[in-house]
C-alpha positions in Angstrom: 15.5 12.6 6.3 16.3 14.6 3.1 15.3 18.2 2.9 11.8 18.7 1.4 13.3 20.4 -1.8 15.3 17.2 -2.6 13.4 14.9 -4.9 14.6 11.3 -4.8 13.4 9.0 -7.6 14.1 5.4 -6.6 14.1 4.4 -10.3 16.9 7.0 -11.1 19.4 6.0 -8.3 20.6 3.0 -6.4 18.7 1.8 -3.4 19.9 3.0 0.0 21.9 0.7 2.1 20.2 -0.2 5.4 20.4 -2.9 8.0 18.1 -5.3 6.1 20.0 -5.0 2.9 23.2 -5.7 4.9 21.7 -8.9 6.2 20.6 -9.9 2.7 24.1 -9.2 1.3 25.7 -11.2 4.1 23.5 -14.2 3.3 24.4 -14.0 -0.3 28.1 -13.6 0.4 28.2 -16.5 2.9 26.4 -18.8 0.5 23.5 -19.4 2.9 21.3 -18.5 -0.1 22.0 -18.3 -3.8 19.0 -16.0 -4.7 16.7 -13.6 -2.9 13.0 -14.4 -2.4 10.8 -12.0 -0.5 7.0 -11.8 -0.1 4.3 -9.3 0.7 1.5 -11.2 2.7 -1.5 -8.9 3.5 -4.6 -10.3 5.1 -7.5 -9.7 2.7 -9.7 -8.1 5.4 -9.5 -4.5 4.0 -7.9 -2.3 1.4 -4.2 -1.4 1.5 -3.3 2.0 2.9 -0.2 4.3 2.8 1.3 2.3 5.7 1.5 -0.8 3.6 3.4 1.1 0.9 6.5 0.9 3.0 6.4 -2.9 3.3 5.6 -3.2 -0.4 8.5 -1.0 -1.4 11.0 -2.8 0.9 10.0 -6.3 -0.2 9.8 -5.5 -4.0 12.7 -3.1 -3.8 15.1 -5.8 -2.3 13.9 -8.3 -4.9 14.5 -5.8 -7.6 18.0 -4.8 -6.3 19.2 -8.4 -6.0 17.6 -9.8 -9.1 15.2 -12.0 -7.0 11.5 -12.3 -6.8 8.7 -11.2 -4.5 5.5 -13.3 -4.0 2.2 -11.7 -3.4 0.4 -14.0 -0.8 -3.0 -13.6 0.7 -2.6 -14.4 4.4 -6.2 -15.7 4.6 -6.2 -17.9 7.8 -9.2 -16.0 9.4 -12.3 -16.9 7.4 -14.7 -14.6 9.4 -13.1 -11.3 8.2 -11.8 -12.0 4.7 -13.4 -11.4 1.3 -12.7 -11.7 -2.4 -13.3 -8.0 -2.8 -10.2 -7.4 -0.7 -8.2 -9.9 -2.7 -9.0 -8.1 -5.9 -8.3 -4.6 -4.5 -5.0 -5.7 -3.0 -3.9 -7.3 -6.3 -4.9 -4.1 -8.2 -3.1 -1.8 -5.8 0.1 -3.8 -5.8 0.3 -3.9 -9.6 -0.4 -0.1 -9.7 2.3 0.8 -7.1 5.1 -1.3 -8.6 4.2 -0.8 -12.3 7.3 0.0 -14.4 9.6 -0.3 -11.3 9.5 -3.9 -9.9 6.6 -5.5 -11.8 9.1 -7.9 -13.3 9.8 -9.2 -9.8 6.2 -10.0 -9.0 5.3 -13.7 -8.7 2.0 -15.5 -8.5 1.2 -19.2 -8.8 -0.8 -21.3 -11.3 -4.5 -20.9 -10.5 -6.0 -23.7 -8.5 -2.8 -25.5 -7.6 -1.6 -26.7 -4.3 2.0 -27.2 -3.1 4.1 -30.0 -4.7 4.9 -32.9 -2.5 8.7 -33.5 -2.3 10.9 -36.3 -1.0 13.8 -34.5 0.7 16.2 -36.8 2.5 13.6 -39.5 2.9 10.9 -37.3 4.4 7.9 -35.6 2.9 8.1 -31.9 2.3 6.1 -29.2 0.4 7.0 -26.5 -2.1 4.8 -24.1 -4.1 6.3 -23.3 -7.5 6.1 -19.6 -8.5 5.2 -18.1 -11.8 6.7 -14.7 -12.7 3.7 -12.6 -13.7 5.7 -10.8 -16.4 6.5 -14.2 -18.0 3.1 -15.9 -17.6 2.2 -15.5 -21.3 -1.5 -15.7 -20.7 -1.5 -18.6 -18.3 -4.2 -18.8 -15.6 -2.4 -17.5 -12.5 -3.4 -16.0 -9.2 -1.8 -14.7 -6.0 -0.4 -17.2 -3.5 -2.9 -18.1 -0.7 -2.0 -19.3 2.8 -5.3 -21.3 2.5 -3.8 -23.3 -0.4 -1.3 -24.7 2.2 -3.9 -25.9 4.7 -3.3 -29.5 3.8 0.5 -29.0 4.2 0.0 -27.1 7.4 -2.2 -29.9 8.7 0.6 -32.4 7.9 3.2 -30.2 9.7 0.9 -30.0 12.7 0.6 -33.8 12.8 4.4 -34.0 12.7 4.7 -31.7 15.7 2.3 -33.9 17.6 4.3 -37.0 16.7 7.4 -35.3 17.9 5.7 -34.6 21.2 5.9 -30.8 20.6 2.1 -30.1 20.4 -1.0 -31.2 22.3 -4.7 -30.8 22.3 -6.1 -28.6 25.0 -9.8 -28.6 26.0 -9.7 -25.2 27.7 -11.6 -22.3 26.2 -9.7 -19.5 24.5 -10.3 -17.3 27.5 -8.9 -19.9 29.9 -5.9 -20.4 27.7 -5.2 -16.7 27.7 -5.4 -16.4 31.5 -3.1 -19.5 31.9 -0.4 -17.9 29.8 0.2 -15.4 32.6 1.9 -12.0 31.9 5.5 -10.7 31.3 6.0 -10.3 35.0 4.6 -13.7 36.1 5.0 -17.2 34.7 2.2 -19.1 33.0 0.3 -22.1 34.3 0.6 -25.5 32.6 -2.6 -27.0 31.3 -3.7 -30.3 32.9 -4.0 -31.6 29.2 -0.3 -30.8 28.5 0.9 -34.4 29.0 -1.7 -36.2 26.9 -0.2 -39.1 24.9 0.9 -38.6 21.3 -1.7 -41.2 20.2 -4.5 -39.3 22.0 -3.4 -36.0 20.6 -3.3 -37.4 17.1 -6.8 -38.9 17.5 -8.3 -35.7 18.9 -6.7 -33.5 16.2 -8.0 -35.8 13.4 -11.4 -35.7 15.0 -11.2 -31.9 15.1 -10.6 -31.9 11.4 -13.5 -34.2 10.8 -15.8 -31.7 12.4 -16.7 -33.8 15.4 -16.4 -30.9 17.9 -18.1 -27.5 18.1 -16.4 -24.1 17.9 -14.1 -23.4 20.8 -14.2 -26.9 22.2 -10.6 -27.7 21.7 -7.4 -26.1 20.4 -4.0 -27.4 19.3 -1.1 -25.8 21.3 2.6 -25.9 20.9 4.5 -27.5 23.9 7.3 -25.0 24.6 7.8 -23.3 27.9 5.2 -21.8 30.2 7.8 -19.9 32.1 9.4 -18.3 29.1 9.9 -14.5 29.5 8.4 -14.1 26.0 4.7 -14.9 26.5 4.4 -15.8 22.8 6.4 -18.9 23.7 4.1 -20.0 26.5 2.4 -22.9 24.6 0.8 -20.7 22.0 -2.4 -21.9 20.2 -1.6 -23.3 16.7 -5.1 -24.4 15.5 -8.7 -23.6 16.5 -12.1 -24.9 15.5 -14.2 -22.6 13.5 -17.2 -24.0 11.5 -17.2 -21.1 9.0 -17.1 -21.0 5.2 -13.8 -19.7 3.8 -13.7 -17.3 0.7 -11.1 -19.5 -1.0 -11.6 -23.1 0.3 -15.4 -23.0 0.9 -16.5 -25.5 3.6 -13.6 -27.9 3.2 -12.1 -27.0 6.5 -13.5 -26.5 10.0 -10.1 -26.1 11.7 -7.9 -23.1 10.9 -4.2 -22.4 11.7 -3.3 -19.4 13.7 -1.2 -16.7 12.0 2.0 -17.5 13.9 1.8 -21.1 12.8 0.9 -20.4 9.2 3.3 -17.5 8.7 6.7 -19.2 8.9 5.5 -22.4 7.3 3.9 -20.5 4.4 7.2 -18.7 3.9 9.0 -22.0 4.0 6.7 -23.7 1.5 7.2 -20.8 -1.0 11.0 -20.9 -0.6 11.1 -17.4 0.9 14.6 -16.4 2.0 13.8 -13.2 3.9 10.5 -12.6 5.7 10.4 -8.9 6.3 7.8 -7.6 8.8 7.0 -4.5 10.7 8.4 -4.0 14.2 5.4 -5.4 16.2 6.3 -8.9 14.9 9.7 -8.8 16.6 8.4 -10.6 19.7 6.9 -13.3 17.4 10.2 -14.1 15.8 11.3 -16.7 18.5 8.1 -18.6 17.8 8.5 -18.3 14.0 12.0 -19.8 14.4 10.9 -22.5 17.0 8.3 -23.9 14.6 10.7 -24.3 11.8 13.4 -25.8 14.0 11.0 -28.1 15.9 10.0 -29.7 12.6 13.7 -29.9 11.5 12.6 -28.9 8.0 15.2 -30.0 5.5 15.4 -27.0 3.1 16.9 -23.5 3.9 14.8 -21.8 6.5 13.5 -18.2 5.9 14.9 -15.4 8.1 12.4 -13.0 9.7 13.6 -9.5 10.3 11.6 -6.4 11.3 11.6 -2.7 10.5 9.7 0.3 11.9 6.2 0.9 10.5 5.4 4.0 8.4 3.4 6.4 10.6 2.0 9.6 9.0 0.5 12.5 10.9 -3.3 12.9 10.9 -3.6 9.5 9.2 -5.5 6.4 10.5 -3.6 3.2 9.8 -6.0 0.7 11.4 -8.0 -1.3 8.9 -10.5 -2.0 11.6 -11.2 1.8 12.1 -11.2 2.4 8.3 -13.7 -0.4 7.9 -15.9 1.3 10.5 -15.8 4.6 8.4 -17.0 2.6 5.4 -19.6 0.5 7.1 -21.2 3.4 9.0 -21.3 5.7 6.0 -18.8 8.3 7.0 -17.1 7.9 3.6 -18.4 6.6 0.3 -16.2 3.6 0.2 -12.6 2.4 0.6 -11.6 4.5 -2.4 -13.2 7.7 -1.1 -10.5 10.4 -1.8 -10.5 11.3 1.9 -9.3 7.9 2.8 -5.6 7.0 3.3 -5.9 3.9 1.1 -3.9 3.3 -2.0 -7.1 3.1 -4.0 -8.2 6.5 -2.7 -4.8 8.0 -3.5 -4.9 6.6 -7.0 -8.4 8.1 -7.4 -7.1 11.4 -6.0 -4.4 11.4 -8.7 -1.3 10.5 -6.8 1.3 9.1 -9.1 2.7 5.7 -7.8 6.2 7.1 -8.5 5.6 9.8 -5.9 4.6 7.3 -3.2 7.7 5.2 -3.9 9.9 8.3 -3.8 8.3 9.2 -0.4 9.0 5.8 1.1 12.5 5.8 -0.3 13.2 9.1 1.3 11.8 8.0 4.7 14.2 5.1 4.6 14.4 1.8 6.6 15.1 1.8 10.3 14.1 0.0 13.5 13.2 3.2 15.4 9.5 4.3 15.2 9.0 7.9 14.1 6.2 10.1 12.8 6.4 11.5 9.2 4.6 14.7 8.4 1.7 14.3 5.9 3.1 17.4 4.1 6.2 15.4 3.3 4.2 12.9 1.3 2.3 15.7 -0.4 5.6 17.4 -1.3 6.6 14.3 -3.4 3.2 14.2 -5.1 3.4 17.9 -5.9 6.9 17.7 -7.3 6.1 14.6 -9.4 3.0 16.2 -10.9 4.9 19.5 -11.4 7.4 17.6 -13.6 4.9 15.4 -15.5 1.4 16.9 -15.5 0.3 18.8 -18.6 -1.1 22.3 -17.8 -4.7 23.3 -18.6 -6.7 26.4 -17.8 -10.3 26.4 -16.5 -12.7 29.0 -15.3 -14.9 27.7 -12.5 -16.9 30.9 -11.8 -17.0 32.7 -15.1 -17.1 36.4 -15.6 -17.7 37.7 -19.1 -15.1 40.2 -20.5 -15.7 42.1 -23.8 -12.5 43.5 -25.4 -14.1 46.4 -27.2 -11.2 47.2 -29.6 -10.7 43.6 -30.7 -12.2 42.8 -34.2 -15.7 41.3 -34.0 -15.9 37.8 -35.5 -12.1 37.3 -35.3 -10.6 34.2 -33.5 -6.9 33.6 -33.3 -5.0 30.7 -31.9 -2.3 31.3 -29.3 0.4 28.9 -28.3 0.2 27.7 -24.7 2.9 25.6 -23.0 1.8 22.2 -21.9 4.4 21.9 -19.2 7.0 24.6 -18.4 9.1 21.9 -16.6 9.3 19.7 -19.6 10.1 21.2 -23.0 9.4 17.9 -24.8 5.7 18.2 -23.7 5.3 20.8 -26.5 2.4 23.3 -26.8 -1.3 23.4 -27.5 -3.5 25.9 -29.3 -5.8 28.2 -27.2 -8.5 30.3 -29.0 -8.7 34.0 -28.4 -11.6 36.3 -29.4 -13.4 39.5 -28.6 -15.4 37.8 -25.8 -13.5 35.9 -23.2 -14.2 34.6 -19.7 -12.1 35.1 -16.5 -12.5 33.8 -13.0 -14.8 36.1 -10.9 -12.1 36.4 -8.2 -9.7 37.9 -10.8 -11.8 41.1 -10.9 -12.7 43.7 -8.3 -14.7 46.8 -9.1 -13.4 48.3 -5.9 -10.1 46.6 -5.3 -8.8 46.1 -1.7 -5.2 47.2 -0.9 -2.5 45.3 -2.7 -5.0 43.8 -5.1 -3.2 43.7 -8.5 -5.6 41.7 -10.6 -8.1 43.2 -13.0 -9.9 46.3 -11.8 -11.1 49.6 -13.5 -8.1 51.4 -15.0 -5.7 48.6 -14.2 -3.7 46.7 -16.8 -3.0 43.0 -16.5 -1.5 40.2 -18.6 -3.7 37.4 -20.0 -1.6 34.3 -19.9 -0.3 33.4 -23.4 -2.4 36.3 -24.9 -2.3 40.1 -24.5 -2.2 42.9 -22.0 -5.7 44.3 -21.3 -7.0 47.3 -19.4 -10.4 47.5 -17.7 -12.4 50.4 -19.1 -15.8 49.8 -17.4 -18.4 47.4 -16.2 -22.1 46.5 -16.9 -24.5 45.5 -14.1 -28.0 44.0 -14.0 -30.4 46.9 -13.8 -32.7 45.0 -11.4 -30.2 43.3 -9.1 -27.2 45.5 -9.5 -25.0 42.4 -10.0 -22.0 42.6 -12.2 -22.7 40.9 -15.5 -19.7 41.8 -17.7 -16.5 43.8 -17.8 -15.3 45.9 -20.7 -11.6 46.2 -21.6 -9.2 47.2 -24.4 -6.2 45.2 -25.5 -2.7 46.2 -26.7 -2.1 44.4 -30.1 1.7 44.8 -29.6 1.7 42.6 -26.5 0.8 39.2 -28.1 2.3 36.5 -25.9 2.5 38.8 -22.9 5.6 40.8 -23.9 5.7 44.6 -23.7 7.9 46.2 -26.5 8.2 49.4 -24.4 9.3 47.5 -21.4 6.4 48.5 -19.1 5.7 46.3 -16.2 2.4 44.8 -15.1 1.9 43.3 -11.6 -0.4 40.4 -12.4 -1.1 37.7 -14.9 -4.5 36.0 -15.0 
């Protein structure tokens, strides 16, 4: 990891090489693909947080580097936890984070559309055409939704059943989970595993028609109940859930599981590289099995995994963050104390600093913990280069400069940003009465206190040197109400013609 004093701007230098980019380059060189298509597929069940920033930067960064595109897809296969509020917040956060960097890579789809039906080699297939947001020219567009593929996913599920690779199981979810066994012991085959293709087709169609209650039946893949990887032990592909969906309403009462929808949604969108965090590595064999079992005719997406971004003292669980919101510990998802992108935007974090942080952390397969101070370093350095300076007094103390002409006001030049000469200057008024911060004065200064005190000379930033000559106090309370001082007219701008030194500037 770079030293903290090294600022890396991903817009000002080439992307780092890493194992994922090597895979992408190999696929291009070999001719397996002719262009790069990635995707960022959050579930709309909460706001994006700093952990998501890594996946966003990787997927959009690779699309940017190789001249490809990146689809924003809402992975909305769980209707009980998802909401339009989260869809809107995710879309806003993505656009904010990639603005001016990879926004020309972002792709949506035409609003209200479903995948095109294709004839590929004599068989039906599905493809969802993208619309590059930067080229949409006012057209009605929206993010991709996994729920827009429910009809296609249903057809793919029917095809698996016809091929004898999926069956309807009447066991409950709890029973199915027990029957799967554990990594150290094989699973137990369901007594419904050998139902006929016709019976499975009939039951699945009746599931869709709403004939059965929640949990009565599931569709399972027929793979291997002795597989060392428990995710290959006849995983559930569909479940019954009579729940209204935020995007499809009450059209469906069966919903695909994530592992079934994930790879097929990638395929329908023409994704070439499905880049996920490391916990999905054990899911990859199932991802590949589904695509291969269907013998899908177009190029299959490749799933590859990278280590998540873990930051010290930072909660990355949307479930726990939701609890903070629901139980009133914070004022919302964008409360500045939250680790969400919305909160960081409200806190004043520049998106460039978050991207630079992710770029510096890099892409690897080994989990590690990054110090929160490292993120704050990039924020501080970015703001130091770009933010205009202003001066404010939060706890004012009146200062009267007795030898300054009454009624006179002069304008002094103040530098807007000492790190950026092009930022220019602004005018600051100066007069006989000014106000300083209360902490910048002590009537009885402690040791090593060099700010204003009786008999001590200090520099007023952009103005003059002043010396405290006395104080006035409230006769009743004894509280300090104003300070008296004199100024040296020869020190305008803070310079001392005689070369004398002052130890403090306020």
